[in-house]
C-alpha positions as CSV (number, residue, x, y, z in Angstrom):
1,M,-10.5,0.6,9.2
2,S,-7.9,0.0,11.8
3,F,-4.7,-0.8,10.3
4,K,-2.1,-1.8,12.6
5,L,1.5,-3.6,11.8
6,T,3.5,-5.9,14.3
7,I,7.1,-6.6,13.6
8,L,7.6,-10.5,14.6
9,G,11.3,-10.3,13.1
10,C,13.3,-8.1,11.3
11,S,16.9,-9.6,11.0
12,S,18.4,-11.1,8.1
13,A,19.5,-15.0,7.5
14,I,20.3,-16.6,10.9
15,P,18.0,-16.5,13.9
16,T,19.7,-15.8,17.2
17,V,18.3,-15.7,20.7
18,D,17.6,-12.3,20.5
19,K,16.8,-11.6,16.8
20,N,14.4,-13.2,14.4
21,P,14.3,-13.2,10.9
22,T,11.4,-11.7,8.5
23,S,7.9,-12.1,9.7
24,Q,5.2,-9.4,10.3
25,L,1.6,-9.4,10.9
26,L,-1.1,-7.0,9.6
27,S,-4.3,-6.6,11.2
28,A,-6.7,-4.7,8.9
29,N,-9.9,-4.4,10.4
30,E,-9.5,-7.2,12.7
31,S,-8.4,-9.6,9.7
32,F,-5.1,-11.0,10.3
33,F,-2.5,-11.4,7.2
34,L,0.7,-12.9,7.9
35,I,3.8,-11.6,5.7
36,D,6.8,-14.1,5.8
37,C,7.1,-16.5,8.1
38,A,10.7,-17.3,9.4
39,E,11.8,-19.7,11.9
40,G,10.5,-19.1,15.2
41,T,7.3,-17.0,14.1
42,Q,4.9,-18.9,16.0
43,V,6.9,-18.4,19.3
44,Q,7.0,-14.8,18.5
45,M,3.3,-14.6,18.0
46,R,2.8,-16.2,21.5
47,R,5.3,-13.9,23.1
48,Y,3.2,-10.8,21.5
49,R,0.1,-12.5,22.5
50,I,-1.1,-12.8,18.9
51,K,-4.0,-15.7,18.4
52,F,-2.3,-16.9,15.3
53,Q,-5.8,-18.9,14.8
54,R,-7.1,-15.9,13.5
55,I,-4.8,-15.8,10.5
56,N,-6.4,-16.8,7.6
57,H,-4.2,-15.4,4.7
58,I,-0.5,-15.9,4.9
59,F,1.8,-14.3,2.2
60,I,5.5,-16.0,1.4
61,S,7.8,-13.4,-0.5
62,H,10.3,-15.9,-1.7
63,L,12.1,-19.3,-0.8
64,H,15.0,-18.3,1.3
65,G,14.9,-20.0,4.4
66,D,14.8,-17.0,6.5
67,H,11.4,-16.3,5.1
68,Y,9.6,-19.4,5.5
69,F,11.3,-21.9,7.5
70,G,8.7,-21.3,10.1
71,L,5.7,-22.1,8.0
72,I,5.4,-25.9,8.4
73,G,5.3,-25.4,12.4
74,L,2.9,-22.9,12.0
75,I,0.7,-25.1,9.6
76,S,1.1,-28.0,12.1
77,S,0.5,-26.3,15.3
78,M,-2.6,-24.8,13.8
79,H,-3.6,-28.8,13.0
80,L,-2.7,-29.9,16.3
81,L,-4.9,-27.3,17.9
82,G,-8.1,-28.5,16.0
83,R,-8.5,-25.6,13.6
84,E,-11.3,-26.3,11.3
85,K,-11.7,-22.7,9.2
86,E,-9.8,-22.6,5.8
87,L,-6.2,-21.3,5.6
88,H,-4.8,-19.8,2.3
89,L,-1.5,-19.5,1.3
90,Y,0.2,-17.3,-1.4
91,A,3.7,-18.3,-2.5
92,H,5.7,-19.2,-5.5
93,P,4.9,-22.7,-6.9
94,P,7.7,-24.9,-5.4
95,L,6.4,-24.1,-1.9
96,K,3.4,-26.5,-2.5
97,E,5.5,-29.2,-3.2
98,I,7.6,-28.7,-0.1
99,I,4.6,-28.2,2.2
100,D,2.9,-31.3,0.5
101,S,6.1,-33.5,1.1
102,Q,6.4,-32.6,4.7
103,L,3.0,-33.3,5.2
104,A,3.0,-36.6,3.7
105,A,6.4,-37.6,5.5
106,S,4.7,-37.1,8.9
107,N,1.6,-39.0,7.4
108,T,-0.4,-35.9,8.4
109,E,-3.8,-35.1,7.0
110,L,-4.9,-31.7,8.0
111,C,-7.9,-31.4,9.7
112,Y,-8.9,-27.9,7.9
113,P,-8.8,-26.7,4.3
114,L,-5.5,-25.5,3.1
115,F,-5.5,-23.6,-0.1
116,F,-2.4,-22.8,-2.3
117,H,-2.3,-19.7,-4.5
118,P,0.6,-19.5,-6.7
119,L,2.4,-16.3,-6.9
120,P,3.1,-15.1,-10.8
121,Y,6.6,-15.2,-11.6
122,E,6.4,-12.3,-14.4
123,N,3.2,-10.3,-13.9
124,E,1.7,-8.3,-11.2
125,Q,-2.1,-8.9,-10.2
126,I,-4.5,-8.8,-7.6
127,L,-4.1,-11.7,-5.2
128,F,-6.9,-11.2,-2.5
129,E,-9.8,-8.8,-2.2
130,D,-12.9,-8.3,-0.4
131,N,-15.0,-5.4,0.4
132,K,-12.4,-3.8,2.5
133,I,-9.0,-4.7,1.2
134,E,-7.2,-5.4,-1.9
135,V,-3.8,-7.3,-1.9
136,S,-1.4,-7.6,-5.0
137,N,2.2,-8.6,-5.6
138,I,5.2,-6.4,-6.4
139,L,7.7,-7.8,-8.5
140,L,11.4,-7.7,-7.0
141,D,14.9,-8.3,-8.0
142,H,16.7,-10.8,-5.6
143,G,18.2,-13.5,-7.9
144,I,15.3,-16.0,-7.4
145,P,11.7,-15.2,-7.8
146,C,10.8,-12.6,-4.9
147,S,7.7,-10.6,-4.5
148,G,6.5,-7.8,-2.4
149,F,2.9,-7.1,-1.5
150,L,0.8,-4.2,-1.6
151,F,-2.3,-4.1,0.9
152,K,-4.8,-0.9,0.1
153,E,-7.9,-0.3,1.7
154,K,-11.1,0.0,-0.3
155,L,-12.8,3.5,0.5
156,S,-15.7,4.9,-1.3
157,L,-15.1,8.5,-3.2
158,R,-17.4,10.3,-0.9
159,K,-18.5,10.1,2.7
160,I,-22.2,10.6,3.4
161,N,-23.8,13.5,5.1
162,S,-26.3,11.9,7.3
163,E,-28.0,15.1,8.2
164,K,-28.5,16.3,4.7
165,I,-29.7,12.6,3.6
166,N,-32.5,12.8,6.3
167,E,-33.2,16.4,5.3
168,Y,-33.7,15.3,1.5
169,N,-35.4,11.9,2.5
170,V,-32.8,10.0,0.3
171,P,-33.6,6.2,0.1
172,I,-31.0,4.0,1.2
173,D,-30.3,2.1,-1.9
174,Q,-29.2,5.5,-3.5
175,L,-26.2,5.8,-0.9
176,K,-24.0,3.6,-3.0
177,F,-24.1,6.1,-5.7
178,L,-23.8,8.8,-4.0
179,K,-20.5,7.2,-2.3
180,N,-19.1,7.1,-5.9
181,G,-20.0,10.8,-6.7
182,D,-23.3,10.8,-8.6
183,D,-26.0,13.4,-7.7
184,F,-29.6,12.4,-6.4
185,I,-32.6,12.8,-8.5
186,T,-35.7,13.1,-6.3
187,I,-39.3,11.9,-7.2
188,E,-40.3,15.5,-8.5
189,G,-37.1,15.4,-10.7
190,E,-35.2,18.0,-8.9
191,K,-31.3,17.6,-8.9
192,I,-29.5,17.6,-5.7
193,S,-26.0,18.0,-5.9
194,N,-23.5,15.4,-4.8
195,E,-21.7,18.0,-2.9
196,I,-24.6,18.8,-0.7
197,L,-25.3,15.1,0.4
198,T,-21.6,14.1,0.9
199,T,-18.0,15.1,2.1
200,E,-14.9,14.4,0.4
201,N,-13.3,10.7,2.0
202,R,-9.8,10.7,3.5
203,L,-7.3,8.9,1.5
204,P,-7.1,5.2,1.8
205,I,-4.8,3.3,3.9
206,S,-2.1,1.8,2.2
207,Y,0.9,-0.5,3.0
208,A,3.7,-1.8,0.9
209,F,6.0,-4.8,1.8
210,C,9.6,-5.1,-0.3
211,S,11.3,-7.7,0.8
212,D,14.7,-8.8,-0.4
213,T,15.6,-7.1,-3.4
214,K,18.5,-4.9,-5.0
215,Y,17.8,-1.4,-5.7
216,N,14.8,-1.4,-8.4
217,D,13.1,1.6,-9.3
218,R,10.6,0.0,-11.5
219,I,8.6,-0.5,-8.2
220,V,8.2,3.4,-7.7
221,E,4.9,3.8,-9.6
222,K,3.5,0.7,-8.0
223,I,4.1,1.7,-4.4
224,K,3.4,5.6,-5.0
225,N,2.2,7.7,-2.0
226,V,1.4,4.6,0.1
227,S,1.0,5.2,3.9
228,L,3.9,3.0,5.1
229,L,6.6,1.5,3.0
230,Y,8.6,-1.4,4.3
231,H,12.1,-1.9,2.4
232,E,14.6,-4.0,3.3
233,T,18.0,-2.3,4.2
234,T,20.5,-5.2,4.6
235,F,23.7,-3.3,4.1
236,M,25.1,0.4,4.6
237,E,26.0,2.3,1.7
238,D,30.0,1.6,2.2
239,R,28.9,-2.0,1.4
240,K,27.1,-1.1,-1.8
241,E,29.1,-3.7,-4.2
242,R,28.2,-6.3,-1.5
243,A,24.7,-5.3,-1.7
244,I,24.4,-5.8,-5.7
245,E,26.3,-8.9,-5.3
246,T,23.8,-10.5,-3.3
247,F,20.8,-8.9,-4.7
248,H,20.0,-6.7,-1.6
249,S,19.8,-3.0,-0.7
250,T,21.5,-0.3,1.2
251,T,20.3,2.5,3.5
252,I,20.3,4.8,0.5
253,D,18.9,2.4,-1.7
254,A,15.7,2.2,0.4
255,A,15.6,5.9,1.1
256,T,15.7,6.7,-2.8
257,I,13.1,4.6,-3.5
258,A,11.1,6.0,-0.6
259,K,11.7,9.5,-1.6
260,K,11.1,9.0,-5.4
261,A,7.7,7.2,-4.4
262,E,6.5,10.1,-1.9
263,V,5.6,7.5,0.6
264,G,4.5,8.8,4.2
265,T,6.6,6.8,6.2
266,L,9.6,4.4,5.4
267,L,10.2,1.5,7.4
268,I,13.6,-0.4,7.3
269,G,14.5,-4.0,8.2
270,H,16.3,-7.1,7.1
271,F,19.8,-6.0,8.9
272,S,22.8,-7.8,8.4
273,Q,24.2,-9.6,11.5
274,R,27.4,-7.3,11.3
275,Y,25.6,-4.4,12.6
276,K,25.2,-4.2,16.3
277,E,24.2,-0.6,16.5
278,L,21.0,-0.2,14.4
279,D,21.0,3.3,14.9
280,E,23.8,4.0,12.3
281,L,21.7,2.4,9.5
282,L,18.7,4.7,10.7
283,N,20.7,7.6,10.6
284,E,22.1,7.1,7.1
285,T,18.7,6.3,5.8
286,K,17.5,9.6,7.3
287,S,20.0,11.6,5.4
288,V,18.0,10.9,2.3
289,F,14.6,10.5,3.6
290,D,13.9,11.8,7.4
291,N,10.4,10.2,8.0
292,T,12.1,6.7,8.7
293,K,11.6,4.4,11.4
294,L,13.9,1.5,12.5
295,A,11.9,-1.9,12.4
296,Q,12.4,-3.3,15.9
297,Q,10.8,-7.1,17.2
298,G,7.5,-6.5,19.0
299,M,6.8,-3.0,17.8
300,Q,3.4,-2.4,16.8
301,I,2.6,0.7,14.3
302,D,-0.8,2.0,14.4
303,F,-1.4,3.2,10.7
304,S,-3.9,6.4,12.4
305,D,-0.6,7.4,14.3
306,L,1.5,7.8,10.9
């Protein structure tokens, strides 16, 4: 499966002419998932040549404005451009009231179906799945209800060895059982070992998006061994007290979570406006977890390169 992540915005709080707040687009085998939708997100998608009508699922982590103020504009633009296919929105329940009131105030009746899926406040569960991907929420600690999101590729345990399948005349309807590790029994009753007919599959790709949160090692088991972890890094360690007060994380907080969870790569973002030189945040994070990347607007991460 092809997994690619595009950073549309990675700053905190207030948008500027060259810095947009949080929004990301995850492309998983050509299915598009929008994660958070800050003010200006649809402009960013145009800038980076992303066809936003291809987005079918939008996940909003929490209801601070720098994570959803661009949503009603995007929904409206989709309507004005004649969208017909359904759109699924995953967010905490108050957002439905906000969207409904905005549409009512403008006397807008969308020309496409919009389905709202409320995020749970106190438990973690699968939010969406098909035969290729599974998405679940991650409970974070941010003062107001806030969720991260875990995207996991679905893979069978084993890969089919086509040459051996032909050699042993294995029927097509048996392949799904072989992929799950079963042996094959021929018409004559002979058992052909699964290891002869298949090979071990690669590890599934996974992406954990941890939006605004103070240090919370409860999430470690949930995100264990993910291919890529995005974790907010609003402050450097010398502002640890400020991070705790505002329910945010420091460089060392994010790096410690990544190290404990043994993730493949750490991506940091949601930087405070006070930092003009972001390399200092990157360097401090790498002092604990070396395989760290700095989120930058417009950057695209191909998971096959991690």
